C-alpha positions in Angstrom: -106.1 -14.8 17.4 -104.9 -15.9 14.0 -105.6 -19.3 12.5 -102.9 -21.1 10.5 -103.9 -24.1 8.4 -101.3 -26.9 8.1 -102.1 -29.9 5.9 -105.8 -29.4 6.5 -105.5 -28.9 10.3 -106.3 -25.5 11.8 -104.0 -24.2 14.6 -105.2 -21.1 16.5 -102.3 -18.9 17.6 -102.8 -16.6 20.6 -100.5 -14.3 22.4 -101.1 -14.6 26.2 -99.8 -13.1 29.4 -97.3 -14.7 31.8 -100.2 -15.7 34.1 -101.8 -17.9 31.5 -102.3 -21.5 32.6 -101.9 -22.4 28.9 -98.1 -21.7 29.2 -97.6 -24.2 32.0 -96.4 -27.5 30.7 -95.3 -30.2 33.2 -95.4 -27.7 36.0 -93.0 -25.3 34.2 -94.0 -22.0 32.6 -92.9 -21.9 29.0 -92.5 -19.2 26.3 -94.9 -21.2 24.1 -97.0 -24.2 24.1 -99.1 -26.3 21.7 -102.1 -28.4 22.4 -102.6 -30.9 19.6 -106.1 -32.0 20.8 -107.6 -28.5 20.4 -105.3 -27.1 17.8 -104.2 -24.2 20.0 -100.8 -22.6 20.2 -100.0 -20.1 22.9 -97.1 -17.7 22.9 -95.9 -15.4 25.8 -96.9 -11.9 24.6 -94.0 -10.1 26.4 -91.2 -11.8 24.6 -88.7 -9.5 22.8 -89.3 -9.7 19.0 -86.4 -12.0 18.2 -87.4 -14.5 20.9 -91.1 -14.2 20.0 -90.2 -15.2 16.4 -88.1 -18.1 17.6 -90.9 -19.3 20.0 -93.5 -19.1 17.2 -91.3 -21.0 14.8 -90.6 -23.6 17.6 -94.3 -24.2 18.2 -95.1 -24.2 14.4 -92.4 -26.8 13.9 -94.3 -29.0 16.5 -97.5 -28.4 14.5 -95.9 -29.3 11.2 -94.4 -32.4 12.7 -97.8 -33.5 13.9 -99.8 -32.4 10.8 -97.5 -34.2 8.4 -97.2 -37.4 10.4 -93.7 -37.2 11.6 -94.7 -37.8 15.2 -94.5 -41.5 14.3 -90.7 -41.2 14.7 -89.4 -41.6 18.2 -86.2 -39.8 17.1 -85.3 -38.2 13.8 -82.2 -39.5 12.0 -80.1 -36.9 10.3 -81.6 -37.7 6.9 -85.2 -37.5 8.3 -84.5 -34.2 9.9 -82.9 -32.8 6.7 -85.8 -34.1 4.6 -88.3 -32.5 7.0 -86.5 -29.2 7.0 -86.1 -29.2 3.2 -89.8 -29.8 2.8 -91.3 -27.5 5.5 -88.8 -24.9 6.7 -89.9 -22.3 4.1 -93.6 -22.8 5.1 -92.8 -22.5 8.8 -90.9 -19.2 8.2 -93.8 -18.0 6.0 -96.4 -18.8 8.7 -94.3 -17.3 11.5 -94.0 -14.0 9.5 -97.8 -14.0 9.0 -98.4 -14.4 12.7 -95.9 -11.6 13.6 -97.5 -9.3 11.0 -101.0 -10.1 12.3 -99.9 -9.1 15.8 -98.0 -6.0 14.5 -94.6 -7.2 15.8 -91.7 -5.7 14.0 -88.6 -7.7 13.5 -85.3 -5.8 13.8 -83.4 -5.7 10.5 -80.4 -8.0 10.6 -77.0 -6.6 9.8 -75.1 -8.1 6.9 
């Protein structure tokens, strides 16, 4: 497990197997899931590295939206979404890379 602190809120990130009940949301098994009440994020451990990174970033984005009070919006306008991304996308990428490094997951080098 690795703990990521976002605006003073700790989120525990765990890789889990396909049989984990923590990946079942609304009756459907997901690649990742976040539980705001407990501060837990679960990611399917068998995902290929590019999809693992995407899933981690997806769940971290949920965490950032919650931690910085953006859940008050029922929908984001274009401007709100752009403001959110401008403010937090770098931190989301940084945290995702820290999680991948913690678990020893190598990312393929992208071709230019």
